C-alpha positions in Angstrom: 215.2 221.6 160.9 212.9 219.6 158.6 211.9 215.9 159.1 214.7 214.4 157.1 217.3 216.4 158.9 215.8 215.5 162.3 215.8 211.8 161.2 219.4 211.9 160.2 220.4 213.6 163.5 218.5 211.0 165.5 219.9 208.1 163.6 223.5 209.2 163.7 223.2 210.1 167.4 222.0 206.7 168.3 224.3 204.7 166.0 227.5 206.6 166.6 230.2 204.0 167.2 231.7 203.7 170.6 235.2 202.3 171.3 233.6 200.1 174.0 230.2 199.2 172.7 227.7 198.1 175.4 225.9 194.8 175.1 222.6 194.8 173.3 219.2 195.4 174.9 217.2 192.5 176.2 213.5 192.8 176.9 212.2 190.9 179.9 209.0 188.8 179.4 206.0 188.7 181.7 206.6 185.8 184.1 204.3 182.8 183.8 201.5 182.8 186.3 199.2 179.8 186.0 195.6 180.7 185.4 196.5 184.4 184.9 198.9 184.8 181.9 197.3 182.0 179.8 194.0 183.7 179.3 195.7 187.1 178.9 197.5 185.8 175.9 194.4 184.5 174.2 191.8 187.2 175.1 192.7 189.8 172.5 190.5 189.7 169.4 192.4 188.8 166.2 192.1 192.4 164.8 194.5 193.7 167.4 198.0 193.7 166.0 200.1 194.2 169.1 199.9 191.3 171.6 200.9 191.2 175.3 204.4 189.7 175.8 203.1 186.8 177.8 205.1 183.6 178.2 204.2 180.6 176.0 201.6 178.2 177.1 203.0 175.1 178.9 203.3 172.0 176.9 200.5 169.8 178.3 201.7 166.5 176.9 205.2 166.3 175.4 204.9 163.7 172.7 208.6 162.8 172.1 211.4 161.2 174.0 214.8 162.6 173.3 216.7 160.1 171.1 220.1 158.8 172.1 221.2 158.0 168.6 224.1 159.9 167.1 223.6 160.3 163.4 226.3 161.5 161.1 223.9 164.0 159.4 221.8 166.3 161.5 219.2 168.9 160.5 218.4 171.8 162.8 215.1 173.5 162.0 213.8 176.8 163.4 210.0 176.5 163.8 207.0 178.2 165.2 204.2 176.6 167.2 201.2 176.2 164.9 198.8 177.9 167.4 201.2 180.8 168.1 200.6 180.3 171.8 203.0 177.5 172.7 206.7 178.0 172.6 208.5 178.4 169.3 211.5 176.1 169.1 214.6 174.6 167.5 214.2 171.0 166.5 217.0 168.6 165.5 216.4 165.5 163.3 218.5 162.7 161.9 219.1 162.9 158.2 221.0 159.6 158.0 219.4 157.0 155.6 218.7 154.4 158.3 217.2 156.7 160.9 215.9 159.5 158.7 213.3 161.7 160.3 214.0 160.6 163.9 213.4 163.6 166.2 216.5 164.1 168.3 215.9 167.1 170.5 213.5 170.1 170.9 214.9 173.3 172.4 212.1 175.7 173.4 212.4 179.5 173.2 211.2 181.4 176.3 208.7 183.1 174.0 205.9 182.4 171.5 204.5 184.1 168.4 207.9 185.1 166.9 207.2 183.7 163.5 210.7 182.1 163.5 212.5 183.0 160.3 216.1 182.4 159.2 218.7 180.3 161.0 222.5 180.4 160.7 225.6 178.8 162.2 228.6 180.6 163.5 231.9 180.2 161.7 233.1 177.6 164.2 229.8 175.8 164.2 229.2 176.1 168.0 226.4 178.7 167.9 223.2 179.0 166.0 221.2 182.2 165.6 217.6 182.4 164.7 215.6 185.5 164.0 212.0 186.3 164.8 210.2 187.9 162.0 207.2 189.2 163.9 208.6 189.2 167.5 208.0 193.0 167.4 204.2 192.4 167.7 204.7 191.0 171.2 207.4 193.6 172.0 209.9 190.8 172.8 213.4 190.0 171.7 214.0 189.3 168.0 217.3 187.3 168.0 217.7 183.9 169.6 221.0 182.1 170.2 221.6 178.4 170.7 224.7 176.5 172.0 225.4 173.6 169.7 228.9 172.9 170.8 227.5 169.5 171.5 225.3 169.0 168.4 223.5 166.0 170.1 222.5 168.2 173.1 221.7 171.7 171.8 220.7 174.3 174.5 219.2 177.7 174.5 221.8 180.4 175.0 220.3 183.9 175.1 218.3 186.4 173.1 218.6 190.1 172.2 217.0 192.9 170.3 218.6 195.5 167.9 217.7 198.9 169.1 217.1 200.6 165.7 215.5 197.6 163.8 213.2 194.7 163.8 211.8 192.0 161.4 214.8 189.7 161.4 215.8 188.1 158.2 219.1 186.7 156.8 222.3 185.8 158.7 225.9 185.4 157.7 228.7 184.3 160.0 231.9 186.3 160.4 235.2 184.4 160.0 236.6 186.0 163.2 233.4 185.2 165.2 230.0 186.8 165.4 227.4 187.5 162.8 225.9 190.0 160.3 222.1 190.1 160.1 219.6 191.9 157.9 216.7 193.5 159.7 214.0 194.4 157.2 212.3 197.2 159.2 213.0 199.9 161.7 212.3 199.5 165.4 208.6 200.0 164.7 208.5 197.9 161.5 208.7 200.7 159.0 211.4 201.5 156.4 214.4 201.9 156.8 215.7 198.6 158.1 219.3 197.9 159.0 222.3 195.7 158.5 223.3 194.6 162.0 226.7 193.3 163.3 227.7 191.4 166.4 231.1 190.9 168.0 232.7 187.5 168.6 230.8 187.3 171.9 227.5 187.7 170.1 226.8 191.2 171.4 225.3 193.6 168.9 227.8 196.4 168.2 226.6 198.3 165.2 223.6 198.9 163.0 224.4 200.1 159.5 224.6 202.5 157.7 226.1 204.9 160.3 227.7 207.4 158.0 225.8 210.5 156.7 225.7 209.6 153.0 224.5 206.1 153.9 221.7 207.4 156.2 220.7 209.9 153.4 220.5 207.0 151.0 218.3 204.8 153.1 216.0 207.7 154.0 215.7 208.8 150.3 215.0 205.3 148.8 213.3 202.3 150.3 215.8 200.2 152.4 214.3 197.0 153.6 217.1 194.5 153.4 216.2 190.8 153.3 218.9 189.0 151.2 222.5 189.1 152.4 225.6 187.8 150.7 229.3 188.5 151.5 232.4 188.1 149.4 235.1 188.0 152.1 237.9 187.9 149.6 236.8 190.8 147.5 235.6 192.8 150.6 232.1 193.5 149.4 228.5 192.9 150.7 225.3 192.7 148.8 221.9 193.2 150.5 218.6 193.0 148.7 215.5 195.0 149.6 212.2 193.1 149.7 209.1 194.8 151.2 208.2 197.5 153.8 207.3 195.2 156.7 204.6 197.4 158.2 202.6 197.2 154.9 202.1 193.4 155.2 199.9 194.1 158.2 196.4 195.5 158.4 195.1 198.2 158.1 197.4 198.3 155.1 195.6 197.3 151.9 198.7 197.0 149.7 202.2 195.7 150.2 205.0 198.1 149.3 207.7 196.2 147.4 211.2 197.4 146.8 213.2 197.2 143.5 216.8 197.7 144.8 220.0 196.1 146.1 222.7 197.8 148.1 226.4 197.2 147.3 228.6 197.7 150.4 232.2 198.2 151.1 233.0 195.5 153.7 235.9 197.1 155.6 234.1 200.5 156.1 230.6 199.0 156.3 229.4 201.8 154.0 227.1 201.7 151.0 228.9 202.1 147.6 225.8 202.2 145.4 222.1 201.4 145.1 221.4 199.0 142.2 217.9 199.0 140.8 216.0 196.2 139.1 213.2 198.1 137.3 209.7 197.0 138.5 211.3 194.1 140.4 208.5 194.0 142.9 210.6 192.7 145.8 214.2 191.6 145.5 214.0 188.9 148.1 217.3 187.1 147.8 220.8 187.6 146.5 223.8 185.2 146.6 227.3 185.4 145.2 228.2 182.6 142.7 231.0 180.6 144.3 234.2 180.8 142.2 232.9 183.3 139.7 235.9 185.4 138.6 233.7 188.6 138.4 232.2 188.1 141.8 228.8 187.9 140.1 225.7 187.3 142.2 222.2 186.1 141.4 219.2 188.0 142.7 215.5 187.1 142.6 212.8 189.6 141.5 209.5 188.3 142.9 207.0 190.3 140.8 208.8 189.6 137.6 209.5 186.0 138.4 213.0 186.5 137.1 216.6 185.9 138.1 219.0 188.8 137.6 222.7 188.8 137.6 224.6 191.4 139.6 228.1 192.5 138.6 229.5 194.4 141.6 232.6 195.7 139.9 231.1 196.7 136.6 230.3 200.4 136.1 226.9 201.5 134.8 226.3 204.2 132.2 226.8 206.9 134.9 230.0 205.5 136.1 228.5 204.0 139.3 229.9 200.7 140.6 227.5 197.7 140.3 225.2 196.7 137.6 222.1 194.4 137.2 221.2 192.4 134.1 218.3 190.1 133.4 219.7 186.5 133.6 216.8 184.1 133.4 213.0 184.4 133.2 211.5 181.6 135.3 208.1 181.9 133.5 204.5 182.6 134.3 204.4 180.1 137.2 207.0 182.2 139.1 205.4 185.6 138.7 204.0 187.3 141.8 204.5 184.1 143.9 205.0 186.1 147.1 208.6 184.8 147.6 211.5 183.4 145.6 214.4 182.1 147.6 217.6 180.5 146.3 220.8 178.5 146.9 223.8 177.6 144.8 226.1 174.6 145.0 229.6 175.1 146.3 231.2 174.5 142.8 229.0 177.3 141.3 227.4 174.9 138.8 223.8 174.7 139.9 221.3 177.2 141.2 218.0 176.3 142.9 215.0 178.6 143.3 211.8 178.1 145.2 208.7 180.0 144.3 206.2 179.7 147.2 202.7 180.0 145.8 203.9 178.4 142.6 204.6 175.2 144.6 207.8 174.6 142.6 211.6 174.3 142.8 213.4 175.4 139.7 216.9 174.2 138.7 219.4 176.1 136.5 222.7 174.7 135.3 224.9 177.8 135.4 228.2 176.1 134.8 228.5 178.2 131.6 227.5 181.5 133.2 226.7 183.0 129.8 224.3 180.1 128.8 222.1 179.0 131.7 220.1 175.8 131.1 216.9 174.9 132.8 216.9 171.3 134.2 213.4 171.1 135.6 210.1 171.0 133.8 208.4 174.3 134.6 205.0 172.8 134.0 205.6 169.8 136.3 203.3 169.4 139.4 205.9 168.7 142.0 204.9 167.0 145.3 205.4 170.1 147.4 203.2 172.9 148.8 204.5 176.3 149.8 208.3 175.8 149.4 210.5 178.6 150.6 213.8 178.3 152.4 216.2 176.2 150.4 219.6 174.9 151.4 222.2 172.6 149.6 223.5 170.1 152.2 227.2 170.1 153.0 227.8 167.0 151.0 226.2 168.7 148.0 224.0 165.7 147.4 220.7 166.9 148.7 218.5 169.9 148.9 216.6 170.8 152.1 213.4 172.8 151.4 211.1 173.9 154.2 207.5 174.2 153.0 206.4 177.3 154.9 206.8 181.0 154.3 204.5 183.2 156.3 201.0 183.2 157.7 199.9 186.4 159.4 196.3 185.3 160.0 193.6 187.9 160.4 196.1 190.7 161.1 197.9 190.7 157.8 198.0 190.4 154.1 200.3 187.4 153.6 198.9 183.9 154.3 200.7 181.4 152.0 199.5 177.8 151.7 201.9 175.2 153.2 202.2 171.5 154.0 204.7 172.3 156.9 207.2 169.7 155.8 210.9 169.7 155.5 211.7 168.1 152.1 215.0 166.2 151.7 215.5 166.1 148.0 218.2 164.2 146.2 220.5 166.1 143.8 221.2 163.9 140.8 224.6 163.8 139.2 223.4 166.2 136.5 222.1 168.7 139.1 218.4 167.8 138.6 216.2 166.8 141.5 214.5 163.7 142.8 211.8 164.1 145.4 211.5 161.2 147.8 211.6 162.0 151.6 210.2 164.5 154.0 209.6 165.3 157.7 206.1 166.2 158.7 206.1 168.9 161.4 202.3 168.9 161.7 202.3 165.3 162.8 205.3 165.6 165.2 204.0 168.7 167.0 200.2 168.1 167.2 200.3 169.2 170.8 201.3 172.7 169.8 198.7 173.0 167.1 201.2 171.7 164.6 204.5 173.5 163.7 205.7 175.9 161.0 209.4 175.1 160.0 210.9 178.1 158.2 214.6 177.4 157.9 217.4 175.0 158.5 221.1 174.4 159.2 222.7 171.1 158.3 225.6 169.4 160.0 227.6 166.5 158.5 230.0 164.4 160.5 230.5 161.7 157.8 234.2 162.6 158.1 234.8 163.1 161.8 238.1 164.8 161.2 236.5 167.3 158.8 232.9 168.1 160.0 230.9 170.5 157.8 227.9 172.7 158.3 225.8 175.0 156.2 
């Protein structure tokens, strides 16, 4: 039996579906021992990648008092402690005009050093999930759940770890309860990663692919899923492959980027086809265009600085389902900018793209899908540093952009500049943007060495009978 055959056997043996799947694994942390665990967590030199799973340092001087106001618009932000030693956390803020930027609540994780990544809400809005990008380095749990059934009093719920994967990324809620996640790496941070599913009780039940052709596909060609988009009506999933996670850490000297997306059949959770964007250099994000009759999606190619359009039901020259075509070149400022993330308005008219080291948010009018129009000035110096995660608010009137991507410090190759702010940007009637307000996480969390907000979920109770969240 050669290496590939052995890998297939092991993967299929571990992932075989069970009619009564067991709850996911949870890794216990070292208990906090004053005077003992604190120095243990800070004694390793920065060149050592793996760190002891010690508890976070205690907060010596909490600098906020929980607010009793009840705004109609609330922003939840998943953030890391700036010093990587105090607890990572979920913070909620008022986004109402009259109380904008008021810190409402802080919910600490029982861990630190996770590099908090993407955040998502369950279909019923009662649970948030946040993933830890680098939790693996402290051999601790990678997925964190929060109870937000009372949005004004969020609480920590639980954590888990996917047994075959790590490096948590995107999240999508299932209509019948539970989530899908992309995990960009294997259990040790190498390729292949996994598409992971939970049940309605938030227990991990499957890592995909599980079938032999799917396993062969991800072993044969780089599979490091970051982007995730699901068309529930057409029963298809798109995932986009970004980078091999282990290669962003030393002693690697070069990051290995991917050029592919996977098109999946939703009912069977199997890969239909691998779609390639030549020389894409990291396909970080993909999103279906709401209301598009062809179920087209937009994908971002980081090296190229381009947006590509994916047609999941078109056939390529070889008769394979799913095609990719160049849609829009964002220009020199967008090339090799480490990360390009995106969001699209619910009416499918406007698309927004952040390019991190380009310090820019681009706007495309895609109302005529065949004739995209750029609404921003590509040469403008916007008042923003290190933009990454971008989300259109439920009322479709604002864009929330968090100005932080990733800083691995001395142990890695990615350390993007950031101003650590959450930008609350107005969307003008024509889809263009107006910068005017932000929340400064460095100022609010000085006692933790600052804070690094990566992602957000926005709740809107302007109409109490029809609350919305995105």
